[in-house]
Biopython code that builds the backbone (N, CA, C, O; Angstrom):
import numpy as np
from Bio.PDB.StructureBuilder import StructureBuilder

atoms = [
    (1, "GLN", "N", (108.751, 198.724, 50.459)),
    (1, "GLN", "CA", (110.026, 198.702, 50.604)),
    (1, "GLN", "C", (110.472, 199.162, 51.641)),
    (1, "GLN", "O", (110.034, 200.180, 52.176)),
    (2, "VAL", "N", (111.566, 198.353, 52.138)),
    (2, "VAL", "CA", (112.262, 198.538, 53.554)),
    (2, "VAL", "C", (112.780, 199.526, 53.884)),
    (2, "VAL", "O", (113.875, 199.595, 53.325)),
    (3, "GLN", "N", (112.565, 200.495, 54.606)),
    (3, "GLN", "CA", (112.928, 201.354, 55.327)),
    (3, "GLN", "C", (113.547, 201.816, 56.736)),
    (3, "GLN", "O", (113.130, 201.453, 57.836)),
    (4, "ILE", "N", (114.429, 202.529, 56.537)),
    (4, "ILE", "CA", (115.065, 202.925, 58.086)),
    (4, "ILE", "C", (114.937, 204.281, 58.263)),
    (4, "ILE", "O", (115.509, 204.775, 57.291)),
    (5, "VAL", "N", (114.487, 205.203, 58.993)),
    (5, "VAL", "CA", (114.966, 206.644, 59.223)),
    (5, "VAL", "C", (115.399, 206.721, 60.589)),
    (5, "VAL", "O", (114.877, 206.126, 61.532)),
    (6, "GLU", "N", (116.430, 207.525, 60.637)),
    (6, "GLU", "CA", (116.944, 208.191, 61.957)),
    (6, "GLU", "C", (117.062, 209.732, 62.221)),
    (6, "GLU", "O", (117.695, 210.455, 61.452)),
    (7, "SER", "N", (116.661, 210.029, 62.925)),
    (7, "SER", "CA", (116.676, 211.492, 63.789)),
    (7, "SER", "C", (117.022, 211.525, 64.471)),
    (7, "SER", "O", (117.397, 210.457, 64.956)),
    (8, "GLY", "N", (117.239, 212.701, 65.165)),
    (8, "GLY", "CA", (117.304, 212.489, 66.488)),
    (8, "GLY", "C", (118.422, 213.324, 67.365)),
    (8, "GLY", "O", (118.250, 213.692, 68.527)),
    (9, "GLY", "N", (119.861, 213.597, 66.398)),
    (9, "GLY", "CA", (120.827, 213.870, 66.230)),
    (9, "GLY", "C", (121.036, 215.316, 66.397)),
    (9, "GLY", "O", (120.291, 216.128, 65.848)),
    (10, "GLY", "N", (121.982, 215.646, 67.105)),
    (10, "GLY", "CA", (123.085, 216.690, 66.695)),
    (10, "GLY", "C", (124.420, 217.233, 67.550)),
    (10, "GLY", "O", (125.328, 216.528, 67.991)),
    (11, "LEU", "N", (124.279, 218.710, 67.661)),
    (11, "LEU", "CA", (125.237, 218.878, 68.678)),
    (11, "LEU", "C", (124.982, 219.314, 70.516)),
    (11, "LEU", "O", (124.211, 219.989, 71.198)),
    (12, "VAL", "N", (125.914, 218.625, 70.656)),
    (12, "VAL", "CA", (125.721, 218.605, 72.534)),
    (12, "VAL", "C", (126.959, 218.978, 73.683)),
    (12, "VAL", "O", (128.155, 218.842, 73.424)),
    (13, "GLN", "N", (126.575, 219.336, 74.635)),
    (13, "GLN", "CA", (128.095, 219.261, 75.072)),
    (13, "GLN", "C", (128.440, 218.289, 76.323)),
    (13, "GLN", "O", (127.558, 217.499, 76.657)),
    (14, "PRO", "N", (129.355, 218.293, 76.858)),
    (14, "PRO", "CA", (129.870, 216.655, 77.238)),
    (14, "PRO", "C", (128.553, 216.830, 78.427)),
    (14, "PRO", "O", (127.920, 217.881, 78.525)),
    (15, "GLY", "N", (128.308, 215.717, 79.209)),
    (15, "GLY", "CA", (127.451, 216.110, 79.933)),
    (15, "GLY", "C", (126.006, 216.310, 79.987)),
    (15, "GLY", "O", (125.306, 216.258, 80.999)),
    (16, "GLY", "N", (125.488, 216.635, 78.317)),
    (16, "GLY", "CA", (124.516, 216.724, 78.062)),
    (16, "GLY", "C", (123.786, 215.500, 78.110)),
    (16, "GLY", "O", (124.192, 214.610, 78.857)),
    (17, "SER", "N", (122.235, 215.247, 77.055)),
    (17, "SER", "CA", (121.419, 214.664, 76.897)),
    (17, "SER", "C", (120.847, 214.217, 75.435)),
    (17, "SER", "O", (121.625, 214.102, 74.488)),
    (18, "LEU", "N", (120.429, 214.143, 75.395)),
    (18, "LEU", "CA", (119.996, 213.805, 73.286)),
    (18, "LEU", "C", (118.926, 211.681, 73.606)),
    (18, "LEU", "O", (119.105, 210.517, 73.965)),
    (19, "ARG", "N", (117.912, 212.683, 73.090)),
    (19, "ARG", "CA", (116.942, 211.058, 72.680)),
    (19, "ARG", "C", (117.220, 210.916, 71.456)),
    (19, "ARG", "O", (117.299, 211.993, 70.865)),
    (20, "LEU", "N", (117.434, 209.843, 70.718)),
    (20, "LEU", "CA", (117.581, 209.352, 68.805)),
    (20, "LEU", "C", (115.925, 208.491, 68.893)),
    (20, "LEU", "O", (115.408, 207.784, 69.757)),
    (21, "SER", "N", (115.550, 208.893, 67.774)),
    (21, "SER", "CA", (114.181, 208.069, 67.368)),
    (21, "SER", "C", (114.807, 207.743, 66.174)),
    (21, "SER", "O", (115.679, 208.434, 65.647)),
    (22, "CYS", "N", (114.082, 205.994, 65.453)),
    (22, "CYS", "CA", (114.501, 205.182, 64.572)),
    (22, "CYS", "C", (112.759, 205.160, 64.044)),
    (22, "CYS", "O", (111.851, 205.515, 64.795)),
    (23, "VAL", "N", (112.590, 204.780, 62.937)),
    (23, "VAL", "CA", (111.349, 204.145, 62.528)),
    (23, "VAL", "C", (111.727, 203.567, 61.069)),
    (23, "VAL", "O", (111.938, 204.170, 60.016)),
    (24, "ALA", "N", (111.740, 201.940, 61.427)),
    (24, "ALA", "CA", (111.903, 200.877, 60.450)),
    (24, "ALA", "C", (110.505, 200.431, 59.903)),
    (24, "ALA", "O", (109.887, 199.860, 60.802)),
    (25, "SER", "N", (109.851, 200.493, 58.820)),
    (25, "SER", "CA", (109.296, 200.767, 57.819)),
    (25, "SER", "C", (109.610, 199.390, 56.791)),
    (25, "SER", "O", (110.779, 199.050, 56.610)),
    (26, "GLY", "N", (108.266, 198.500, 56.024)),
    (26, "GLY", "CA", (108.351, 197.626, 54.906)),
    (26, "GLY", "C", (108.678, 196.510, 55.386)),
    (26, "GLY", "O", (109.262, 195.852, 54.525)),
    (27, "MET", "N", (108.569, 195.881, 56.516)),
    (27, "MET", "CA", (109.290, 194.153, 56.994)),
    (27, "MET", "C", (108.949, 194.254, 58.329)),
    (27, "MET", "O", (109.048, 195.252, 59.043)),
    (28, "ALA", "N", (108.463, 192.948, 58.673)),
    (28, "ALA", "CA", (108.073, 192.586, 60.044)),
    (28, "ALA", "C", (109.147, 193.106, 60.860)),
    (28, "ALA", "O", (110.060, 192.343, 61.176)),
    (29, "PHE", "N", (109.151, 193.929, 61.120)),
    (29, "PHE", "CA", (110.413, 194.777, 62.387)),
    (29, "PHE", "C", (109.917, 194.411, 64.195)),
    (29, "PHE", "O", (110.507, 194.332, 65.273)),
    (30, "SER", "N", (108.347, 194.252, 63.644)),
    (30, "SER", "CA", (108.074, 194.040, 65.245)),
    (30, "SER", "C", (108.083, 192.724, 65.798)),
    (30, "SER", "O", (107.549, 192.373, 66.850)),
    (31, "SER", "N", (108.991, 191.757, 64.681)),
    (31, "SER", "CA", (108.829, 190.459, 65.488)),
    (31, "SER", "C", (109.944, 190.385, 65.658)),
    (31, "SER", "O", (110.351, 189.318, 66.118)),
    (32, "LEU", "N", (111.097, 191.650, 65.320)),
    (32, "LEU", "CA", (112.478, 190.660, 65.565)),
    (32, "LEU", "C", (113.432, 191.934, 66.670)),
    (32, "LEU", "O", (113.121, 193.055, 67.072)),
    (33, "ALA", "N", (114.298, 191.333, 66.802)),
    (33, "ALA", "CA", (115.578, 191.657, 67.877)),
    (33, "ALA", "C", (115.725, 192.824, 67.144)),
    (33, "ALA", "O", (115.399, 192.812, 65.957)),
    (34, "MET", "N", (116.325, 194.207, 67.849)),
    (34, "MET", "CA", (116.686, 195.560, 66.804)),
    (34, "MET", "C", (117.211, 196.045, 67.716)),
    (34, "MET", "O", (116.818, 196.063, 68.882)),
    (35, "ALA", "N", (118.542, 196.672, 67.088)),
    (35, "ALA", "CA", (119.578, 197.437, 68.129)),
    (35, "ALA", "C", (119.808, 198.852, 67.444)),
    (35, "ALA", "O", (119.357, 199.161, 66.341)),
    (36, "TRP", "N", (120.814, 199.914, 68.516)),
    (36, "TRP", "CA", (121.633, 200.553, 67.853)),
    (36, "TRP", "C", (122.975, 200.406, 67.797)),
    (36, "TRP", "O", (123.770, 199.854, 68.557)),
    (37, "PHE", "N", (123.148, 201.199, 66.406)),
    (37, "PHE", "CA", (124.965, 201.012, 66.235)),
    (37, "PHE", "C", (124.863, 202.392, 66.518)),
    (37, "PHE", "O", (123.971, 203.192, 66.803)),
    (38, "ARG", "N", (126.900, 202.398, 66.226)),
    (38, "ARG", "CA", (127.093, 203.680, 66.094)),
    (38, "ARG", "C", (128.557, 203.402, 65.806)),
    (38, "ARG", "O", (129.265, 202.457, 66.154)),
    (39, "GLN", "N", (128.814, 204.452, 65.096)),
    (39, "GLN", "CA", (130.659, 204.009, 64.077)),
    (39, "GLN", "C", (130.956, 205.914, 64.085)),
    (39, "GLN", "O", (130.467, 206.948, 63.629)),
    (40, "GLY", "N", (131.972, 205.484, 64.852)),
    (40, "GLY", "CA", (133.048, 207.238, 65.380)),
    (40, "GLY", "C", (133.299, 207.258, 64.088)),
    (40, "GLY", "O", (132.828, 206.602, 63.159)),
    (41, "PRO", "N", (134.296, 208.292, 64.146)),
    (41, "PRO", "CA", (135.411, 208.869, 62.977)),
    (41, "PRO", "C", (136.751, 207.878, 62.982)),
    (41, "PRO", "O", (137.535, 207.786, 63.927)),
    (42, "GLY", "N", (136.853, 207.058, 61.551)),
    (42, "GLY", "CA", (137.529, 206.276, 61.992)),
    (42, "GLY", "C", (137.761, 204.691, 62.298)),
    (42, "GLY", "O", (138.759, 204.033, 62.595)),
    (43, "LYS", "N", (136.611, 204.429, 62.124)),
    (43, "LYS", "CA", (136.257, 202.979, 63.464)),
    (43, "LYS", "C", (135.320, 202.301, 62.829)),
    (43, "LYS", "O", (134.415, 202.910, 62.258)),
    (44, "GLU", "N", (135.391, 200.792, 62.825)),
    (44, "GLU", "CA", (133.802, 199.870, 62.657)),
    (44, "GLU", "C", (132.529, 200.343, 62.774)),
    (44, "GLU", "O", (132.481, 201.469, 62.279)),
    (45, "ARG", "N", (131.921, 200.139, 63.022)),
    (45, "ARG", "CA", (130.832, 200.194, 63.555)),
    (45, "ARG", "C", (130.515, 199.483, 64.242)),
    (45, "ARG", "O", (130.935, 198.359, 63.969)),
    (46, "GLU", "N", (129.656, 199.568, 65.484)),
    (46, "GLU", "CA", (129.713, 198.676, 66.630)),
    (46, "GLU", "C", (128.564, 199.016, 67.212)),
    (46, "GLU", "O", (127.942, 200.028, 66.889)),
    (47, "VAL", "N", (128.058, 197.914, 68.436)),
    (47, "VAL", "CA", (126.811, 197.483, 68.613)),
    (47, "VAL", "C", (126.337, 198.513, 69.898)),
    (47, "VAL", "O", (126.785, 197.892, 70.862)),
    (48, "VAL", "N", (125.667, 199.765, 70.461)),
    (48, "VAL", "CA", (125.247, 200.382, 71.339)),
    (48, "VAL", "C", (124.591, 199.532, 72.411)),
    (48, "VAL", "O", (125.133, 199.469, 73.515)),
    (49, "ALA", "N", (123.628, 198.967, 72.205)),
    (49, "ALA", "CA", (122.815, 198.303, 72.879)),
    (49, "ALA", "C", (121.557, 197.850, 72.018)),
    (49, "ALA", "O", (121.442, 198.769, 71.207)),
    (50, "TRP", "N", (120.788, 197.141, 71.819)),
    (50, "TRP", "CA", (120.119, 195.941, 71.664)),
    (50, "TRP", "C", (118.710, 195.173, 72.254)),
    (50, "TRP", "O", (119.234, 194.360, 73.015)),
    (51, "PHE", "N", (117.566, 194.991, 72.338)),
    (51, "PHE", "CA", (116.249, 194.336, 72.949)),
    (51, "PHE", "C", (115.956, 193.271, 71.901)),
    (51, "PHE", "O", (116.226, 193.272, 70.699)),
    (52, "SER", "N", (115.401, 192.455, 72.574)),
    (52, "SER", "CA", (114.140, 191.248, 72.132)),
    (52, "SER", "C", (113.018, 191.958, 71.540)),
    (52, "SER", "O", (112.777, 193.128, 71.840)),
    (53, "HIS", "N", (112.071, 191.049, 70.407)),
    (53, "HIS", "CA", (112.013, 191.596, 69.751)),
    (53, "HIS", "C", (110.568, 192.740, 70.414)),
    (53, "HIS", "O", (110.212, 193.749, 69.806)),
    (54, "ASN", "N", (110.044, 192.345, 71.510)),
    (54, "ASN", "CA", (109.086, 192.797, 73.129)),
    (54, "ASN", "C", (109.539, 193.695, 73.736)),
    (54, "ASN", "O", (108.773, 194.511, 74.249)),
    (55, "GLY", "N", (111.066, 193.833, 73.876)),
    (55, "GLY", "CA", (111.819, 194.802, 74.608)),
    (55, "GLY", "C", (112.371, 194.258, 75.354)),
    (55, "GLY", "O", (113.548, 194.611, 75.422)),
    (56, "ALA", "N", (111.756, 192.638, 76.764)),
    (56, "ALA", "CA", (111.629, 192.340, 77.792)),
    (56, "ALA", "C", (113.460, 191.666, 77.615)),
    (56, "ALA", "O", (113.817, 191.257, 78.720)),
    (57, "ILE", "N", (114.009, 191.579, 77.090)),
    (57, "ILE", "CA", (115.434, 191.222, 77.195)),
    (57, "ILE", "C", (115.819, 192.258, 76.665)),
    (57, "ILE", "O", (115.332, 192.546, 75.572)),
    (58, "THR", "N", (116.980, 193.288, 77.379)),
    (58, "THR", "CA", (118.011, 194.073, 76.848)),
    (58, "THR", "C", (119.298, 193.487, 77.104)),
    (58, "THR", "O", (119.683, 192.464, 77.670)),
    (59, "ASN", "N", (119.986, 194.703, 76.357)),
    (59, "ASN", "CA", (121.317, 194.721, 76.662)),
    (59, "ASN", "C", (122.074, 195.881, 76.157)),
    (59, "ASN", "O", (121.760, 196.386, 75.079)),
    (60, "TYR", "N", (123.050, 196.336, 76.864)),
    (60, "TYR", "CA", (123.813, 197.280, 76.663)),
    (60, "TYR", "C", (125.428, 197.239, 76.730)),
    (60, "TYR", "O", (126.050, 196.502, 77.494)),
    (61, "ARG", "N", (126.135, 198.334, 75.620)),
    (61, "ARG", "CA", (127.694, 198.209, 75.372)),
    (61, "ARG", "C", (127.908, 198.413, 77.815)),
    (61, "ARG", "O", (127.312, 198.968, 78.738)),
    (62, "ASP", "N", (128.797, 197.762, 77.660)),
    (62, "ASP", "CA", (129.573, 198.043, 79.216)),
    (62, "ASP", "C", (130.100, 199.149, 78.998)),
    (62, "ASP", "O", (130.520, 199.589, 80.068)),
    (63, "ILE", "N", (130.437, 200.307, 77.589)),
    (63, "ILE", "CA", (130.396, 201.531, 77.622)),
    (63, "ILE", "C", (129.302, 202.346, 77.918)),
    (63, "ILE", "O", (129.637, 203.531, 77.930)),
    (64, "MET", "N", (128.255, 202.181, 78.135)),
    (64, "MET", "CA", (127.166, 202.857, 77.819)),
    (64, "MET", "C", (126.789, 202.881, 78.876)),
    (64, "MET", "O", (126.405, 203.921, 79.410)),
    (65, "LYS", "N", (126.800, 201.765, 79.437)),
    (65, "LYS", "CA", (125.905, 200.764, 80.483)),
    (65, "LYS", "C", (125.225, 202.470, 81.506)),
    (65, "LYS", "O", (125.904, 203.461, 81.238)),
    (66, "GLY", "N", (124.238, 202.683, 82.359)),
    (66, "GLY", "CA", (123.566, 203.255, 83.097)),
    (66, "GLY", "C", (123.741, 204.316, 82.343)),
    (66, "GLY", "O", (123.996, 205.293, 83.047)),
    (67, "ARG", "N", (123.708, 204.626, 80.874)),
    (67, "ARG", "CA", (123.792, 206.194, 80.391)),
    (67, "ARG", "C", (122.579, 206.346, 79.683)),
    (67, "ARG", "O", (121.728, 207.230, 79.777)),
    (68, "VAL", "N", (122.649, 205.027, 78.728)),
    (68, "VAL", "CA", (121.028, 204.988, 77.787)),
    (68, "VAL", "C", (119.960, 204.334, 77.872)),
    (68, "VAL", "O", (120.046, 203.558, 78.824)),
    (69, "THR", "N", (119.356, 204.286, 77.546)),
    (69, "THR", "CA", (118.516, 203.433, 77.621)),
    (69, "THR", "C", (116.644, 203.556, 76.098)),
    (69, "THR", "O", (115.817, 204.399, 75.751)),
    (70, "ILE", "N", (116.983, 202.133, 75.797)),
    (70, "ILE", "CA", (116.441, 201.710, 74.427)),
    (70, "ILE", "C", (114.972, 201.453, 75.216)),
    (70, "ILE", "O", (114.562, 201.092, 76.319)),
    (71, "SER", "N", (114.331, 201.991, 73.578)),
    (71, "SER", "CA", (112.615, 201.644, 73.909)),
    (71, "SER", "C", (112.212, 201.499, 72.547)),
    (71, "SER", "O", (112.908, 202.024, 71.678)),
    (72, "ARG", "N", (111.066, 200.787, 72.206)),
    (72, "ARG", "CA", (110.461, 200.561, 71.211)),
    (72, "ARG", "C", (108.611, 200.518, 71.358)),
    (72, "ARG", "O", (108.090, 200.291, 72.450)),
    (73, "ASP", "N", (107.865, 200.746, 70.222)),
    (73, "ASP", "CA", (106.638, 200.985, 69.885)),
    (73, "ASP", "C", (106.997, 199.584, 68.844)),
    (73, "ASP", "O", (108.151, 199.220, 68.615)),
    (74, "ASN", "N", (105.819, 198.936, 68.309)),
    (74, "ASN", "CA", (105.874, 198.603, 67.813)),
    (74, "ASN", "C", (104.852, 198.298, 67.175)),
    (74, "ASN", "O", (103.951, 198.189, 68.006)),
    (75, "ALA", "N", (104.270, 197.990, 65.642)),
    (75, "ALA", "CA", (102.768, 198.644, 64.916)),
    (75, "ALA", "C", (102.958, 196.751, 64.086)),
    (75, "ALA", "O", (103.415, 195.690, 64.510)),
    (76, "LYS", "N", (102.566, 197.022, 63.283)),
    (76, "LYS", "CA", (102.060, 195.795, 62.437)),
    (76, "LYS", "C", (103.559, 195.567, 61.373)),
    (76, "LYS", "O", (104.380, 194.654, 61.297)),
    (77, "ASP", "N", (103.457, 196.432, 60.899)),
    (77, "ASP", "CA", (105.263, 196.584, 59.585)),
    (77, "ASP", "C", (105.753, 197.490, 60.046)),
    (77, "ASP", "O", (105.977, 198.210, 59.074)),
    (78, "THR", "N", (106.257, 198.219, 61.315)),
    (78, "THR", "CA", (106.431, 199.322, 61.453)),
    (78, "THR", "C", (107.169, 199.270, 62.989)),
    (78, "THR", "O", (106.607, 198.697, 63.922)),
    (79, "VAL", "N", (108.529, 199.953, 63.146)),
    (79, "VAL", "CA", (108.606, 199.699, 64.517)),
    (79, "VAL", "C", (109.267, 200.888, 64.882)),
    (79, "VAL", "O", (110.185, 201.350, 64.203)),
    (80, "SER", "N", (108.765, 201.515, 66.131)),
    (80, "SER", "CA", (109.855, 202.993, 66.150)),
    (80, "SER", "C", (111.134, 202.517, 67.620)),
    (80, "SER", "O", (111.145, 201.810, 68.628)),
    (81, "VAL", "N", (111.750, 203.141, 67.118)),
    (81, "VAL", "CA", (113.046, 202.579, 67.742)),
    (81, "VAL", "C", (114.036, 203.928, 68.885)),
    (81, "VAL", "O", (114.932, 204.645, 68.439)),
    (82, "TYR", "N", (113.758, 203.936, 69.707)),
    (82, "TYR", "CA", (114.571, 205.198, 71.478)),
    (82, "TYR", "C", (115.665, 204.447, 71.595)),
    (82, "TYR", "O", (115.899, 203.238, 71.605)),
    (83, "LEU", "N", (116.633, 205.988, 71.730)),
    (83, "LEU", "CA", (118.082, 205.578, 72.257)),
    (83, "LEU", "C", (117.505, 206.849, 72.815)),
    (83, "LEU", "O", (117.166, 207.851, 72.185)),
    (84, "GLU", "N", (117.442, 206.581, 74.396)),
    (84, "GLU", "CA", (117.586, 208.142, 75.336)),
    (84, "GLU", "C", (119.055, 207.683, 75.994)),
    (84, "GLU", "O", (119.310, 206.553, 76.409)),
    (85, "MET", "N", (120.080, 208.989, 75.988)),
    (85, "MET", "CA", (121.246, 209.056, 76.101)),
    (85, "MET", "C", (122.077, 210.339, 77.048)),
    (85, "MET", "O", (122.609, 211.428, 76.833)),
    (86, "ASN", "N", (121.860, 209.632, 77.942)),
    (86, "ASN", "CA", (122.809, 211.085, 79.310)),
    (86, "ASN", "C", (124.109, 210.954, 78.881)),
    (86, "ASN", "O", (124.822, 210.385, 78.055)),
    (87, "ASN", "N", (124.106, 212.068, 80.205)),
    (87, "ASN", "CA", (125.740, 212.016, 80.294)),
    (87, "ASN", "C", (127.218, 211.997, 79.155)),
    (87, "ASN", "O", (128.341, 211.522, 79.324)),
    (88, "LEU", "N", (126.672, 212.656, 78.115)),
    (88, "LEU", "CA", (127.016, 212.102, 76.832)),
    (88, "LEU", "C", (129.105, 212.787, 77.125)),
    (88, "LEU", "O", (129.625, 213.863, 77.421)),
    (89, "LYS", "N", (129.533, 211.581, 76.854)),
    (89, "LYS", "CA", (131.350, 212.458, 76.159)),
    (89, "LYS", "C", (131.949, 212.559, 75.351)),
    (89, "LYS", "O", (132.566, 211.518, 75.579)),
    (90, "PRO", "N", (132.533, 213.028, 74.222)),
    (90, "PRO", "CA", (132.707, 213.319, 73.694)),
    (90, "PRO", "C", (133.243, 211.998, 72.896)),
    (90, "PRO", "O", (133.161, 211.873, 71.674)),
    (91, "GLU", "N", (133.715, 211.186, 73.644)),
    (91, "GLU", "CA", (134.147, 209.354, 72.970)),
    (91, "GLU", "C", (132.635, 208.690, 72.686)),
    (91, "GLU", "O", (132.545, 207.469, 72.560)),
    (92, "ASP", "N", (131.411, 209.578, 72.588)),
    (92, "ASP", "CA", (130.516, 209.424, 72.031)),
    (92, "ASP", "C", (129.963, 209.520, 70.642)),
    (92, "ASP", "O", (129.025, 208.914, 70.124)),
    (93, "THR", "N", (130.753, 210.406, 70.181)),
    (93, "THR", "CA", (130.246, 211.100, 69.048)),
    (93, "THR", "C", (130.820, 210.240, 67.911)),
    (93, "THR", "O", (131.867, 209.624, 67.710)),
    (94, "ALA", "N", (129.679, 210.471, 67.261)),
    (94, "ALA", "CA", (129.298, 209.020, 66.050)),
    (94, "ALA", "C", (127.813, 208.949, 64.966)),
    (94, "ALA", "O", (126.737, 209.441, 65.305)),
    (95, "VAL", "N", (128.012, 208.340, 63.828)),
    (95, "VAL", "CA", (126.290, 208.761, 63.152)),
    (95, "VAL", "C", (125.732, 207.205, 63.835)),
    (95, "VAL", "O", (126.340, 206.161, 64.070)),
    (96, "TYR", "N", (124.835, 207.457, 63.947)),
    (96, "TYR", "CA", (124.279, 206.907, 64.909)),
    (96, "TYR", "C", (122.959, 205.950, 64.374)),
    (96, "TYR", "O", (121.821, 206.407, 64.268)),
    (97, "TYR", "N", (123.380, 204.353, 64.017)),
    (97, "TYR", "CA", (121.910, 203.743, 63.656)),
    (97, "TYR", "C", (121.256, 202.670, 64.197)),
    (97, "TYR", "O", (121.457, 202.081, 65.259)),
    (98, "CYS", "N", (120.244, 202.444, 63.118)),
    (98, "CYS", "CA", (119.458, 201.581, 63.938)),
    (98, "CYS", "C", (118.863, 200.066, 63.057)),
    (98, "CYS", "O", (118.360, 200.521, 62.029)),
    (99, "ASN", "N", (118.777, 199.170, 63.040)),
    (99, "ASN", "CA", (118.531, 198.174, 62.191)),
    (99, "ASN", "C", (118.292, 196.667, 63.279)),
    (99, "ASN", "O", (118.297, 196.747, 64.507)),
    (100, "ARG", "N", (118.135, 195.631, 62.665)),
    (100, "ARG", "CA", (117.915, 194.449, 63.349)),
    (100, "ARG", "C", (119.461, 194.036, 63.771)),
    (100, "ARG", "O", (120.575, 194.445, 63.444)),
    (101, "VAL", "N", (118.914, 192.931, 64.743)),
    (101, "VAL", "CA", (120.584, 193.201, 65.747)),
    (101, "VAL", "C", (121.537, 191.552, 65.103)),
    (101, "VAL", "O", (122.428, 190.899, 65.646)),
    (102, "ALA", "N", (121.125, 191.446, 64.328)),
    (102, "ALA", "CA", (121.405, 190.193, 63.585)),
    (102, "ALA", "C", (121.425, 190.136, 61.825)),
    (102, "ALA", "O", (120.715, 190.699, 60.992)),
    (103, "THR", "N", (122.359, 189.368, 61.723)),
    (103, "THR", "CA", (122.501, 189.476, 60.110)),
    (103, "THR", "C", (121.018, 188.835, 59.437)),
    (103, "THR", "O", (120.065, 188.683, 60.201)),
    (104, "PRO", "N", (120.899, 188.511, 58.125)),
    (104, "PRO", "CA", (121.271, 189.574, 57.657)),
    (104, "PRO", "C", (120.262, 190.641, 57.723)),
    (104, "PRO", "O", (119.064, 190.362, 57.783)),
    (105, "PHE", "N", (120.777, 192.081, 57.714)),
    (105, "PHE", "CA", (120.839, 193.061, 58.044)),
    (105, "PHE", "C", (119.727, 193.994, 56.901)),
    (105, "PHE", "O", (119.809, 194.139, 55.681)),
    (106, "ALA", "N", (118.773, 194.481, 57.835)),
    (106, "ALA", "CA", (118.047, 195.339, 56.630)),
    (106, "ALA", "C", (118.195, 196.337, 55.708)),
    (106, "ALA", "O", (117.012, 196.676, 55.675)),
    (107, "PRO", "N", (118.692, 197.009, 54.996)),
    (107, "PRO", "CA", (119.301, 198.628, 54.207)),
    (107, "PRO", "C", (119.380, 199.605, 55.677)),
    (107, "PRO", "O", (118.668, 200.083, 56.560)),
    (108, "TRP", "N", (120.581, 199.516, 55.283)),
    (108, "TRP", "CA", (120.558, 200.928, 56.246)),
    (108, "TRP", "C", (120.081, 201.807, 55.992)),
    (108, "TRP", "O", (119.684, 202.176, 54.887)),
    (109, "GLY", "N", (120.010, 202.503, 57.362)),
    (109, "GLY", "CA", (119.650, 204.323, 57.034)),
    (109, "GLY", "C", (120.686, 205.337, 56.532)),
    (109, "GLY", "O", (121.802, 205.019, 56.122)),
    (110, "GLN", "N", (120.102, 206.864, 56.618)),
    (110, "GLN", "CA", (121.637, 207.445, 56.132)),
    (110, "GLN", "C", (122.052, 207.128, 57.887)),
    (110, "GLN", "O", (123.160, 206.592, 57.882)),
    (111, "GLY", "N", (121.653, 207.249, 59.006)),
    (111, "GLY", "CA", (121.604, 207.558, 60.845)),
    (111, "GLY", "C", (121.714, 209.278, 61.034)),
    (111, "GLY", "O", (121.425, 210.220, 60.297)),
    (112, "THR", "N", (122.163, 209.190, 62.117)),
    (112, "THR", "CA", (121.799, 210.472, 62.613)),
    (112, "THR", "C", (123.362, 210.871, 63.163)),
    (112, "THR", "O", (123.943, 209.989, 63.796)),
    (113, "GLN", "N", (124.019, 212.083, 62.960)),
    (113, "GLN", "CA", (125.137, 212.239, 63.681)),
    (113, "GLN", "C", (124.830, 213.028, 65.477)),
    (113, "GLN", "O", (123.885, 213.718, 65.858)),
    (114, "VAL", "N", (125.758, 212.668, 66.042)),
    (114, "VAL", "CA", (126.114, 213.011, 67.527)),
    (114, "VAL", "C", (126.831, 213.264, 67.462)),
    (114, "VAL", "O", (127.664, 212.734, 66.727)),
    (115, "THR", "N", (127.089, 214.490, 68.347)),
    (115, "THR", "CA", (128.372, 215.096, 67.683)),
    (115, "THR", "C", (128.578, 215.965, 69.086)),
    (115, "THR", "O", (128.076, 217.081, 69.223)),
    (116, "VAL", "N", (129.649, 215.096, 70.457)),
    (116, "VAL", "CA", (129.698, 215.732, 71.830)),
    (116, "VAL", "C", (131.022, 216.654, 72.015)),
    (116, "VAL", "O", (132.170, 216.281, 71.771)),
    (117, "SER", "N", (130.549, 218.208, 72.597)),
    (117, "SER", "CA", (132.337, 218.685, 72.324)),
    (117, "SER", "C", (131.914, 220.562, 72.857)),
    (117, "SER", "O", (131.373, 221.371, 72.103)),
    (118, "SER", "N", (132.150, 220.718, 73.643)),
    (118, "SER", "CA", (132.613, 221.859, 74.176)),
    (118, "SER", "C", (133.073, 223.389, 73.444)),
    (118, "SER", "O", (133.478, 224.313, 74.148)),
]
sb = StructureBuilder()
sb.init_structure("model")
sb.init_model(0)
sb.init_chain("A")
sb.init_seg("    ")
for serial, (resi, resn, name, xyz) in enumerate(atoms, 1):
    if name == "N":
        sb.init_residue(resn, " ", resi, " ")
    sb.init_atom(name, np.array(xyz, "f"), 0.0, 1.0, " ", f" {name:<3s}", serial, name[0])
structure = sb.get_structure()
């Protein structure tokens, strides 16, 4: 059974930091390029950062460059994906998801809510 579970979100003040985690299992995620997405209130889902299956190639959304770092730990049929976010801004408020970077997407997890507010 394919499953994605995100965690680590919460309420943080502007300028604060969070580390999001994602565990994806049930298919060969370790051989897939993975990404973090987010969907803010009233907005479309967008890619935040993505990397190749072995993490050798990484790419970040321009507005996130310098503030986020992605990493991953691959196992046979499970991958753990992390998103370290620093200097958070109110506009970073969103539900954050991980998934493979390209279609067809795996079934989406529930996401983890990040709220940046004073």
